[in-house]
Structures are given as structure tokens and as C-alpha cells.
N, C-alpha and C positions, 0 to 999 in steps of 0.2 A: 122767585129766585133773587136773593138779596145781593149777593156778590156779582159785580158786573162780569159778563161773559168773558171779555178779553182779559180781565184780571185773573180769572180762574184759569184760563188757558195759559197765560204767561207763567203763573205760579207753578202749574203742573209741569210745563216744559223746563222751567228752571231746575226743578227737582230731578228730572230725567237727564238733562244735559250735564249736571254735576256728576252723574254716574258714568259718563262716557270717558274713554281713554283720553289722556291729556293731549296726545298727538292729534286726535281727531278734532278736539276743541280748538287747538292752536292753529291747525291747518285751515279750518273753516273760518275762523276769525280773520286770519291773514288774507284769505281769499276775498272776503267781503270788504275789508279795508282797502285792498288794492283796487277795487272797482269804483271807489268814490272819485268823482270828477272834480276838477278845480273849482267849479261853482258850488260845490258842497252837496250836490245830489248824486243819485246813482242811476245808471242807464239800464234799459232793457236790451234786447238783442239788436234793436235798430239803432242804438246810439243816442246820445243826448240825455240829459237828466230828466227824470220822470218821477212825479210824486208817488205814483203807484209802486214803482220798484224801490224808491227811497224808503217807503214804508216797510217793505220786506227786509231791506238791508238793516234798518234800525231795529226791527223786531228780532232779527237774528243776533245782532250784537247785544241786544238787551238780555236775551236768554243765555248768551255766552258770557255775560258780565264783562263785555269788552267795550262798552260805551265809555268815551273819555271826553274831557272838555274841548279839546281841539277838534275832534271829529264832529262833536255836536254843535259847536260854534259855527263850523263851516256849513253843516247841514242847515242850521238856522238861517244862514244867508240865502240859501236856495229857497227855503220855505217861505221867506218873506216875499219872494217874487210870485208866490201862488196864493196870496191871502185875499184875493178879490172877493171871496164869498160866493162864487158861482162855479160852475163846472159840472161834470158828471157825478153821479152818486159815488162811483168808485174813487174818483179823485178827491171828493170832499171827505169821504171816510178816511182815505189814506192821509190826507192833510191833518185831520184831527188826531189820528193815531200818532203821526210824527210829532205833532205839537205837544203831545203828552210825554213822549219818550225823550225828546231833546233835553229838557230840564233835568231829567233823571240822570243824564250823563254829564251834567255840569254845564250845559249850554244855556242860552237865554230862553226865557219863557215867551215864545213867539205868540202863542194864543193870548197871553196876558198883555202883549203890546197892541193887540187888535182893538178896534173900537168897542165900547162897552156892550153894544147891541150885536156884536158879531155872531155870537152863538144863536141868538134869536133869528138873525137873518139866514144863517145856514139851515136852521130848523125849518124856516119858511120855504127855503129853496127845496129842501127834501120833500116837503109836503106837496109841492107842485107836481111831484112824480106819482102822487096817489092816483090809482086807476079806479074805474067804476066797480070793479070786482072786489075791491077792498085791499088789494096788494099795492105794491109800488112798482112802477114800470121803469124801464131803462132810460126813457126820455120823458120830459114833462108832458102831462096830459095823454100819456099812452093809453090805448083802449084796454090793454090787458096787463096785469101785473106779472112780474118776474119773481120767482121764488128766491133766487140769489140776490137780486136787488133789494127785495124786502128784508132779507137777512142783514145786508149791509146797513140799511136804514135803521133798523132797531139797534144795531151795535153802535151806530153813530149817535143815536138819540141817548143811549146810555152814557156815552162819553161826554156828551154835551149837558147831561143832567136834565134832559127834556123828556117828560113822560110820552109814551107812545099814544098818539090820538086814536081813539076807537079801537082798542086792543081786541075786543071780541070780534069785530069785523075782520081784522087782520088774521086772527087765529082761524076764523072760518075760511078765509081765502086759502091759507096753507093746508088746512084739512082737505080742501077741495082738490089739492094737488097730489093727494095720496092715491096710490093705485093698488090693485088687487095683489100685486107681487110683494107688497109690504113697504115699498119705498115711495119716493116722491119724485115728481117731474118738474122741470123748469118751465115748460110751456103747457098750457092747458090742453092743447090738442094731442099731446104725446100720450101714448098708451103704456109704455114700459119705462120704469124708473131708472134713474142714474145715481151713482154714488154721491156726486157732489150736490145735486139738488136735494138729495135725501139729507145730507149733512146740514145743508142750509135750512131746510124745512124743520128739522129737529131743533136746530139752533133757535129759530124764531119761536117755536112753541115752548122751548125751555125758558127763554127770556120772558115770555108772556105767562109762564106757569100754567100752560095749557096742554102739556103732553100727557096723554093717558097711558095707563099700563098696557092696554091692548096695542097701542101704537109702538110703544117701546119694544115689546116682544116681536112684533112684525118687522120692525126696522132691523133688529138684531139678526133675525133669520135671513132677511134680504141681504144684508152686508156680508154675512157669513158665507154666502154662496159666490162671492165675487173674486176671491183670490185666483190669480192666473196659474194655470198648470205649469209647473216646472220653474216658475219665477219667484213666487212668494209674496209679491205685491198685489194690490187690488186693482181691478179694472174699472174703467169709468162706467161701464154697463155690461150686461151679460152677453152682448153681441160683439164686443171687442175682444180679440184674443190676447192682447198684450197689456201688461200692468203699467201704471204710471205713478210717479211720486205724489202728485196732487191727490189722486183718488186714494192712494195708500194712506196718506196722512189724514185726510178728512174722514175716511171710513174708520181708520184706527182710532182717531180722536172721538168720533161719535160712539163707538162701542165702549171705549174707556169711560165716557161720561154716562152711558146707559148702565154701567156696571156689568157689561157682557164682554169684557176684553178676552175672556176665555174662549170666545168663538174663533179667535185667530191663532195661527201658528207664528208666534212672535219671533222665534229664531229665524224662520223663513222670511218674515217681514224685514228683520234686521239685515239679513244677508242681501236681500233685494236692494235695500237702501245703500248699503256699502258698495254694491256692484255699480250703482249709479254715481258714485263719487269719482271725481277726476284725481289723478295723481297729485296735481298741484293744488288741490282744494276746490271746493265748489261741487255742485251736483247738477246733473242733467235730468231731463224729464223722465227718462226711462231707458231701458237697454237699447231702444230703437233710436235714441237721440244722440247727436254728436257734439252738442254744445252745452255749456253750463250757463246759468244766470243766477241772480240773487233771489229771484222768486222760488225757483226749484231748490235752491240751496236752503231756504227756510223750510220747505217741505221735507227735504232730506234730513236736515238737522232735527226737525220736529218728530219725524218718523223714528229716527234713532233714539231720541229721548223717550218716546213712548215705549219702544221696544226694551230699552234699559229698565223701565219701570215694571215691565211684565216678563222679564227674562232673568232667571237666576244666574 
């Protein structure tokens, strides 16, 4: 796969977001902009700027074409405080994503200001998370890999321009997380697959150009069985009764990329996402949730974008 995964995702969402009604785009952009804190970052539900949530905010503004120099300059100030080159894989991935988005909106090149060996140091930190089974764990020297963490590592390696070490070993790890139901699991001991580990597993194999036709068909059938009755969105797994926006977005995106988007009722998916939107803007996690945040807002916006691409 020659085009970076996140570039392909962003381009696809840009196309879909442009098809959304203007009031939805404006309301969502206004919501995200209101959440930016004085230090330039964005908070989660616990308060205080967090590079993870800042990444989702900037990604939402990017596909809404609402990044501007003031917002991005302020965001750069926050990012500079997080440039130590260490941290969790999630934080490092979020930092690199933010570092690429801020200059696109007219802000300074924070990554360019870093020491010349910063990318190599980050890549080395990521490699400390390599586990004996060939995947990447949530913590350094973890005994077992995480499907989701492995996905974030390969995305980060793409952004850094660093080739994935031992790609065949990593692909074998992900294939080992496939189950008889057609999906993938996060933890090796699990027997039944989940929507989000499946999206992560497919993503890794796509980046490594190691996804077989058999796996594509099995994943499509697995995801097609996960829409929640009477809601329209997708569930995290087949044992949970309620849908959520994260699973709806990742499952919908995976089917889109497998060329099997016809497996979903996209008007129903769209209506579920709209039902999760707050009147003042922003999205909550599902119909069961009573709060919005910038992470779920990205998932809601992305879901509506995909639905717009697949709904006449």
C-alpha cells in the first residue's frame, strides 16, 4: 500500500464531509473550537489538555477545513510541552499526528523544531514495546502484544517515514489474532472478536500489504452482523446490545476500505450518528451516553461523512 493509511483516511473523510449540510459542518466546527483551552490543547472528560484528545480535535478541524493560523499556533504551544520523545504509544502517535496537522493550518512546524534525531528516538521508543509474539504491547517489554497498539505503531512509523521492522513477524502476530467468527481480538486469550480490534487488525495487514482475500470476506461477514437492533449503529461485539459511535465508525470505515460498504444500511447508520449529536454541537458516545467530547465528535463526524458517501 503506497499511500499512507492516515492520508487515505483523511482524504476519504474530506470528500464525505463536503457533502454534509452546512449547518452540521458549522455546528461541529464551532463545538470543537469552543473546547480548545488557553494553553492550546484540548481536554477529555476529566479536564486539562491532553495530547490524545488534541489529536482528535485537530483531525476533526482538518476534515472540516476549519484549521486556521491562530488555532494552530496556540495548539503548537501546547505540543511543544510534550516533545520529550517518551510516553505511551498512544501519546506518541497523537503527538506525531498533531505535529503534521498544525503546519497545514498555518501554525509552526513543531516537529521541524525538534532535534534532528527526534524521529529516530521516537522510533526507538516504539520498538521498546515489541513483544516476543511479534506484536507491540501497551508497555515496554510487555510479554504479549496488543492488536490496537500494533496498529498505532505502524501508523506512527508511516508518519515518521520509518519502515516497519520485521513486517512478516508482525503480520503473523495479527493473523494469530483472527478467530473463527471472521474478526480479530485484542488479547490472545479472547475467543470472540470485537469490532475495533478487527478494524485495527485489518489496518495493520493493509499497511503491510498482507491482507488475503479470504480474510477480507470473513471480516466483511463478521462486521455485517454487528448493527444493533433498532439503532442503526454497530456494536463493539456481538454480546453488547447497544451501538456506539466508535464501533460504528471503525466498522463502517473498514467495510468501506474492503469494498463491502453495501453490507451496511447507511441511512440507518446516518440516523444513529445524528441521534448522538447534541443540539449545541458535538457528539456523545451512543444513545446511552449523556456527555459529548472531541473524540466521539471525530467518530460522529467521520460516520456522517462515510454515510454521505454511501447514501444517495
